[in-house]
LUMNUPA-677853 format. One record per residue (C-alpha): residue in one letter; x, y, z. Coordinates in steps of 0.1 Angstrom, whole numbers, plus 2048, in hexadecimal, padded with zeros to 3 digits. Each point is the difference from the previous one (the first is absolute). Layout:
LUMNUPA-677853
AXYZ;...
This chain:
LUMNUPA-677853
X3BE57E8E2;X7EF7E1804;X8067E8820;X80A7DC7F8;X7EC7F5821;X7D9805807;X7FF81481C;X7EF7DF81D;X8257F67F8;X80B81F805;X7F080881E;X8087DA80F;X8248067FA;X80181F811;X7E97F181A;X8207E5807;X8198127F9;X7F781E820;X7F47DC819;X82A7F27F8;X80C825809;X7EC80181F;X8097DC80A;X82B8027F4;X7FA82281A;X7EE7EF821;X81B7DF7F8;X81C81D802;X7F880D81C;X7F97E2811;X81E7F27F8;X81381E80D;X7EE804820;X8097DB805;X8268067F9;X7FE824817;X7F47E6818;X81A7DF802;X81D81A7F6;X7FB81B820;X8067F9821;X7F2817819;X815811817;X7FC7F782C;X7E981680B;X80380A82B;X7E67EF817;X7F67F381C;X8147DF809;X7F07F781E;X7D3802804;X7FC82A80B;X7E880681D;X7EE81A7F4;X7E27FC7E9;X8088007D9;X8267F8808;X8087DE7E6;X81A7F47FB;X8107E47E0;X7EC7E3800;X8247F07F7;X81A8177F8;X8157FB7E3;X81C81E80C;
């Protein structure tokens, strides 16, 4: 069967469809990451409240707990 569209036009349309799908996937993934970041609240973790004397012992700069 003969095609209605010439070969260069079909190729161009195919490229734009692939570009659109990839763009939509990237936008969707970023939207999901933003949603999860704003909707989740991690639990507080155990940490030093006072400055440690031993090397490598750090405390939170500003505790949220």
